[in-house]
C-alpha positions as CSV (number, residue, x, y, z in Angstrom):
1,X,-8.2,24.6,20.0
2,X,-10.8,22.5,21.7
3,X,-11.8,20.9,18.5
4,X,-8.2,20.0,17.7
5,X,-7.8,18.4,21.2
6,X,-11.0,16.6,20.8
7,X,-10.1,15.2,17.4
8,X,-6.7,14.3,18.7
9,X,-8.2,12.2,21.5
10,X,-10.6,10.6,19.1
11,X,-7.8,9.9,16.6
12,X,-5.6,8.4,19.4
13,X,-8.5,6.2,20.5
14,X,-8.9,5.0,16.9
15,X,-5.2,4.2,16.7
16,X,-5.3,2.3,20.0
17,X,-8.4,0.4,18.8
18,X,-6.7,-0.5,15.5
19,X,-3.6,-1.7,17.4
20,X,-5.8,-3.8,19.7
21,X,-7.5,-5.3,16.7
22,X,-4.1,-6.1,15.2
23,X,-2.9,-7.6,18.5
24,X,-6.0,-9.7,18.8
25,X,-5.5,-11.0,15.2
26,X,-1.9,-11.8,15.9
27,X,-2.9,-13.5,19.2
28,X,-5.3,-15.7,17.3
29,X,-2.7,-16.5,14.7
30,X,-0.3,-17.5,17.5
31,X,-3.0,-19.7,19.1
32,X,-3.7,-21.4,15.8
33,X,0.0,-22.1,15.2
34,X,0.6,-23.4,18.7
35,X,-2.5,-25.6,18.4
36,X,-1.1,-27.1,15.2
37,X,2.2,-27.7,17.0
38,X,0.5,-29.4,19.9
39,X,-1.6,-31.5,17.6
40,X,1.5,-32.7,15.7
41,X,3.3,-33.4,19.0
42,X,0.4,-35.4,20.3
43,X,0.1,-37.4,17.1
44,X,3.8,-38.2,17.2
45,X,3.6,-39.3,20.9
46,X,0.6,-41.6,20.2
47,X,2.5,-43.2,17.2
48,X,5.6,-43.8,19.4
49,X,3.5,-45.1,22.2
50,X,1.7,-47.5,19.8
51,X,5.0,-48.8,18.6
52,X,6.2,-49.4,22.2
53,X,3.0,-51.2,23.1
54,X,3.3,-53.5,20.0
55,X,6.9,-54.3,20.8
56,X,6.0,-55.1,24.4
57,X,3.0,-57.3,23.4
58,X,5.1,-59.2,20.8
59,X,7.9,-59.8,23.3
60,X,5.4,-61.0,25.9
61,X,3.8,-63.4,23.5
62,X,7.0,-64.9,22.2
63,X,8.3,-65.3,25.8
64,X,5.1,-67.2,26.7
65,X,5.3,-69.5,23.8
66,X,8.9,-70.2,24.5
67,X,8.2,-71.1,28.1
68,X,5.3,-73.3,27.1
69,X,7.6,-75.1,24.6
70,X,10.2,-75.7,27.2
71,X,7.7,-77.2,29.6
72,X,6.8,-79.9,27.1
73,X,8.4,-83.2,28.3
74,X,6.8,-85.5,25.8
75,X,8.8,-86.6,22.8
76,X,5.7,-86.4,20.6
77,X,6.5,-84.3,17.5
78,X,2.9,-83.0,17.1
79,X,2.8,-80.7,20.2
80,X,6.4,-79.6,19.6
81,X,5.6,-78.6,16.0
82,X,2.6,-76.6,17.1
83,X,4.7,-74.6,19.6
84,X,7.4,-74.1,17.0
85,X,4.9,-72.7,14.6
86,X,3.6,-70.3,17.2
87,X,7.1,-69.1,18.0
88,X,7.8,-68.6,14.4
89,X,4.7,-66.6,13.8
90,X,5.4,-64.3,16.8
91,X,9.0,-63.9,15.9
92,X,8.0,-62.8,12.4
93,X,5.6,-60.2,13.9
94,X,8.3,-58.9,16.3
95,X,10.8,-58.6,13.4
96,X,8.2,-56.7,11.3
97,X,7.6,-54.2,14.2
98,X,11.3,-53.7,14.8
99,X,11.9,-53.3,11.1
100,X,9.2,-50.6,10.9
101,X,10.7,-48.7,13.9
102,X,14.3,-48.9,12.7
103,X,13.4,-47.6,9.2
104,X,11.8,-44.5,10.6
105,X,14.1,-41.4,10.4
106,X,14.8,-39.2,13.4
107,X,11.8,-36.8,13.7
108,X,12.2,-33.1,14.5
109,X,9.6,-30.3,14.7
110,X,10.6,-27.3,12.5
111,X,8.8,-24.0,12.3
112,X,8.7,-22.2,9.0
113,X,7.4,-18.6,9.4
114,X,5.0,-17.1,6.9
115,X,7.2,-14.6,5.1
116,X,4.1,-12.8,3.7
117,X,3.5,-11.3,7.1
118,X,7.0,-9.8,7.4
119,X,7.0,-8.7,3.8
120,X,3.7,-6.9,4.2
121,X,4.9,-5.2,7.5
122,X,8.1,-4.1,5.8
123,X,6.1,-2.3,3.2
124,X,4.2,-0.2,5.7
125,X,5.4,3.0,7.2
126,X,2.8,3.2,9.9
127,X,-0.7,2.0,11.0
128,X,-2.3,4.6,8.7
129,X,-2.0,8.2,7.6
130,X,-2.8,11.3,9.5
131,X,-4.5,14.2,7.7
132,X,-5.8,17.5,8.9
133,X,-8.8,19.2,7.5
134,X,-10.9,22.3,8.3
135,X,-14.6,22.6,7.8
136,X,-15.3,25.9,6.0
137,X,-18.2,27.6,7.7
138,X,-18.4,30.5,5.2
139,X,-17.7,30.6,1.5
140,X,-14.1,31.7,0.7
141,X,-15.3,34.7,-1.3
142,X,-17.4,36.1,1.5
143,X,-14.7,35.5,4.1
144,X,-12.2,37.3,1.8
145,X,-14.5,40.3,1.4
146,X,-14.9,40.5,5.2
147,X,-11.1,40.4,5.6
148,X,-10.8,43.3,3.2
149,X,-13.5,45.2,5.1
150,X,-11.8,44.6,8.4
151,X,-8.5,45.8,6.9
152,X,-10.1,49.0,5.7
153,X,-12.5,49.8,8.6
154,X,-10.0,51.3,11.1
155,X,-9.0,53.9,8.5
156,X,-12.3,54.4,6.8
157,X,-12.2,58.2,7.2
158,X,-8.6,58.5,6.1
159,X,-7.5,59.2,2.5
160,X,-3.9,58.3,2.9
161,X,-2.2,56.4,0.1
162,X,-0.7,53.5,2.2
163,X,-4.2,52.3,3.1
164,X,-5.3,52.4,-0.4
165,X,-2.2,50.5,-1.4
166,X,-2.9,47.9,1.2
167,X,-6.4,47.4,0.0
168,X,-5.2,47.2,-3.6
169,X,-2.7,44.5,-2.7
170,X,-5.3,42.5,-0.8
171,X,-7.7,42.7,-3.7
172,X,-4.9,41.7,-6.1
173,X,-3.9,38.7,-4.1
174,X,-7.5,37.6,-3.5
175,X,-8.3,37.7,-7.2
176,X,-5.5,35.2,-7.8
177,X,-7.5,32.6,-5.8
178,X,-10.5,32.7,-8.1
179,X,-10.6,29.3,-10.0
180,X,-11.7,31.2,-13.1
181,X,-8.5,33.1,-13.2
182,X,-6.6,29.8,-13.1
183,X,-8.5,28.7,-16.1
184,X,-7.9,32.0,-17.9
185,X,-4.2,31.9,-17.3
186,X,-3.8,28.3,-18.4
187,X,-4.9,27.8,-22.0
188,X,-4.4,24.8,-24.2
189,X,-3.5,21.6,-22.2
190,X,-4.0,23.4,-18.8
191,X,-0.9,22.0,-17.2
192,X,-1.1,24.5,-14.3
193,X,1.5,24.5,-11.5
194,X,-0.5,23.7,-8.4
195,X,2.5,24.3,-6.2
196,X,2.6,28.1,-7.0
197,X,2.8,30.1,-3.7
198,X,-0.4,32.1,-3.3
199,X,-2.3,30.2,-6.0
200,X,-2.7,26.7,-4.6
201,X,-5.8,26.0,-2.6
202,X,-4.7,25.1,0.9
203,X,-6.6,22.0,1.8
204,X,-5.7,22.1,5.5
205,X,-7.2,25.6,5.9
206,X,-8.9,27.4,3.1
207,X,-9.4,30.7,4.9
208,X,-8.7,33.8,2.8
209,X,-6.3,35.1,5.5
210,X,-4.0,32.2,4.9
211,X,-4.3,32.6,1.1
212,X,-3.3,36.2,1.3
213,X,-0.4,35.6,3.6
214,X,0.7,32.7,1.5
215,X,1.2,34.9,-1.5
216,X,4.7,36.3,-1.9
217,X,5.1,38.8,-4.8
218,X,7.9,37.8,-7.1
219,X,7.9,34.1,-5.9
220,X,5.2,33.0,-8.3
221,X,6.6,31.0,-11.2
222,X,6.2,32.7,-14.5
223,X,3.8,30.9,-16.9
224,X,5.8,32.0,-19.9
225,X,9.1,30.7,-18.6
226,X,11.0,28.8,-21.3
227,X,12.1,25.2,-20.7
228,X,15.1,24.2,-22.8
229,X,16.2,20.6,-23.6
230,X,19.9,20.2,-22.9
231,X,20.3,16.7,-24.3
232,X,18.4,13.8,-25.7
233,X,19.1,10.1,-25.8
234,X,17.0,7.0,-26.5
235,X,16.8,4.1,-24.1
236,X,15.0,0.7,-24.6
237,X,12.7,-0.4,-21.7
238,X,11.4,-3.4,-23.5
239,X,11.5,-6.6,-21.4
240,X,10.7,-10.2,-21.9
241,X,7.0,-10.6,-22.0
242,X,6.3,-7.3,-23.8
243,X,4.0,-8.3,-26.7
244,X,4.0,-5.0,-28.5
245,X,6.0,-1.8,-28.7
246,X,6.4,0.0,-25.4
247,X,4.4,3.3,-25.0
248,X,5.4,5.3,-21.9
249,X,2.4,7.1,-20.6
250,X,3.8,8.1,-17.2
251,X,7.2,8.6,-15.6
252,X,8.2,9.5,-12.1
253,X,11.1,9.4,-9.6
254,X,10.6,8.5,-5.9
255,X,12.2,10.5,-3.1
256,X,14.8,7.8,-2.7
257,X,15.8,8.0,-6.4
258,X,14.1,5.0,-8.0
259,X,12.8,5.6,-11.5
260,X,9.5,4.2,-12.6
261,X,7.6,4.3,-15.9
262,X,4.1,3.3,-16.9
263,X,3.9,1.2,-20.1
264,X,0.5,1.8,-21.7
265,X,0.6,-0.8,-24.4
266,X,1.9,-3.7,-22.3
267,X,0.0,-2.8,-19.1
268,X,3.0,-2.7,-16.9
269,X,4.9,-0.5,-14.4
270,X,8.6,-0.8,-14.7
271,X,11.3,-0.1,-12.2
272,X,14.6,1.2,-13.6
273,X,18.0,2.2,-12.3
274,X,19.8,5.5,-13.1
275,X,20.9,4.1,-16.4
276,X,17.3,3.3,-17.3
277,X,17.9,-0.5,-17.2
278,X,14.7,-2.3,-16.2
279,X,15.2,-4.0,-12.8
280,X,11.7,-5.2,-12.1
281,X,8.1,-4.8,-13.3
282,X,4.6,-5.1,-12.1
283,X,1.7,-6.3,-14.3
284,X,-1.5,-4.2,-14.3
285,X,-5.1,-5.4,-15.1
286,X,-5.7,-2.3,-17.3
287,X,-3.7,0.2,-19.3
288,X,-2.1,3.0,-17.1
289,X,-2.7,6.6,-17.9
290,X,-0.4,8.5,-15.5
291,X,1.6,8.1,-12.3
292,X,3.1,10.2,-9.5
293,X,5.3,9.7,-6.4
294,X,3.7,9.6,-3.0
295,X,6.6,9.1,-0.6
296,X,10.1,7.6,-0.6
297,X,8.9,4.3,-2.0
298,X,5.2,4.6,-2.9
299,X,3.8,5.6,-6.3
300,X,0.2,6.0,-7.5
301,X,-0.9,4.9,-11.0
302,X,-4.2,5.8,-12.7
303,X,-5.8,3.1,-14.8
304,X,-8.4,3.4,-17.5
305,X,-10.9,1.4,-15.4
306,X,-11.5,4.2,-12.9
307,X,-8.9,2.8,-10.4
308,X,-5.8,4.2,-8.8
309,X,-3.2,1.5,-8.0
310,X,-0.6,2.1,-5.3
311,X,2.7,0.3,-5.9
312,X,5.6,0.2,-3.5
313,X,9.3,-0.3,-4.2
314,X,10.6,-2.9,-1.8
315,X,14.1,-4.4,-2.0
316,X,14.4,-3.8,-5.7
317,X,10.9,-5.2,-6.4
318,X,7.5,-3.7,-7.1
319,X,4.8,-4.8,-4.6
320,X,1.2,-3.9,-5.1
321,X,0.0,-2.0,-2.0
322,X,-3.7,-1.2,-2.4
323,X,-6.3,-0.1,-4.9
324,X,-8.5,3.1,-4.8
325,X,-11.7,2.7,-6.8
326,X,-13.3,5.9,-8.1
327,X,-16.8,6.8,-9.4
328,X,-15.3,8.8,-12.3
329,X,-12.6,8.4,-14.9
330,X,-9.0,9.1,-13.8
331,X,-6.4,10.4,-16.2
332,X,-3.7,12.7,-14.8
333,X,-2.6,12.5,-11.2
334,X,-0.3,14.5,-8.9
335,X,0.5,14.5,-5.2
336,X,0.9,17.5,-3.0
337,X,0.7,18.0,0.8
338,X,-0.9,14.6,1.4
339,X,-3.5,15.0,-1.2
340,X,-4.0,13.6,-4.7
341,X,-5.1,15.8,-7.6
342,X,-6.8,13.7,-10.2
343,X,-8.3,14.8,-13.6
344,X,-11.1,12.9,-15.2
345,X,-10.0,13.6,-18.8
346,X,-13.1,15.7,-19.6
347,X,-14.0,18.6,-17.4
348,X,-13.0,18.4,-13.7
349,X,-10.1,18.2,-11.3
350,X,-10.8,16.2,-8.1
351,X,-8.9,16.4,-4.8
352,X,-8.6,13.2,-2.7
353,X,-6.7,12.3,0.4
354,X,-4.2,9.6,-0.1
355,X,-6.5,7.1,1.8
356,X,-9.2,7.7,-0.8
357,X,-11.6,10.3,0.8
358,X,-12.9,12.8,-1.6
359,X,-12.1,16.4,-0.4
360,X,-13.8,18.3,-3.2
361,X,-14.1,19.0,-6.9
362,X,-11.6,21.8,-7.3
363,X,-13.0,23.3,-10.5
364,X,-14.8,22.3,-13.6
365,X,-14.0,23.6,-17.1
366,X,-17.1,24.3,-19.0
367,X,-15.4,25.2,-22.2
368,X,-15.4,23.0,-25.3
369,X,-11.6,22.8,-25.4
370,X,-10.0,19.4,-24.9
371,X,-8.6,19.4,-21.3
372,X,-5.1,18.4,-20.3
373,X,-4.1,15.0,-19.2
374,X,-1.7,15.8,-16.3
375,X,-1.5,18.3,-13.5
376,X,1.9,18.6,-11.9
C-alpha cells in the first residue's frame, strides 16, 4: 500500500508539472500574440500621427505664404508671382496629403485564432495515460509452486480426497499459464485468443494467485469452436487517388462504431460508414500490415518500416495522432487492458504499453513453422 501511495504522489506531481509546463507554454504564446498586437497598434498610431503632423505643417506653410502675399503692397509682378508659386506648391502638397488620407480605408484590428491548437486539444482525452504495473520479485513458476505448497501444508498428514482434489485443480489451472502450453494448443497460424479467462497473462499483476483465481472452469472459449459465415457481399473501397487494386490488410471498428480498413497496396487507412462507403482517408508513408482499435476514436496501425501509427477519428476525418518507433518488425497488433500485443512476423510476441514502453517479450516460438500474422 505504501508503494501505491508513493507512486500516486509521484504521478500526481508529474501531472501537475506537465500542467505547469503547458500553462507556461500557453502564457508565452499569449505574450507573443499580445506583443504582436501592441506592435501593430503602435505602428498604426505612428502612421496616423505622421499624417496629422504633415497636415498641420502644410496648413501652417500655406497660411504663412498667404499672409506674406497679402502684405505685398507693391504692384510689381515679380514678387507677386514668386508668392503665387509658393502658394501653388504648398497647396499641391496639402492636396496630396489629404488625398492619401482620404483614400485609406477604415482600419480595424482582427484576431484570427490558430485553429490547430483547438483541433489538437479536441483529439486528446487527457494529459496522458495512466498504467499500473507490478514488479515481479520471484519467477511466476516458483511463486506458483509456493502457492500449491501453502495450500497443501495445513493438511499434509491428511489423506482426504477434497484436499487432493484441490491440489489437482490448482495444478491444472497453473499448467494453463505455461507459455509452452499456449504454443501447443495453437498450431498453424497461432491466432490464439489472448482474452481467454485464466490463460491471459495479467500485466497489472502476474502473481500465480491471481492467475488461479482468474480461471473459471467452463468459461474458457473452445479452440475447436466452429465459426460459420452467414452471408457474403462485395463492397468497393476504391477512392480517387488509388493507383492500384485495393488490398485490405487490416480492418477494425472503434467503440463508437466507425469502420476503418488498412489498404496495403495504396498505403492508406480508410474511414467508412456502416454501408462501407469511404468517408475519409489518411495517407501512410509505408504499407500497413494490421490495425486494431484502442479507444472510442483511436486506432493503431502497424507499418512495414517498424512503426506503429496512431490515427484518431475526429469529426468524420482521420487525424494522425503520434508514431511509435520499434526496434523490431511489427506485423499483427491487438489491444487489451491498456496494452498492445505486437508480433514481429518471425518468432516473438511483444507486449507494450500504449505510450510505447516495452513490458516484456511474452513468448518466442522456436519452431520452424511460419508464425501467424495477427493476435486478437
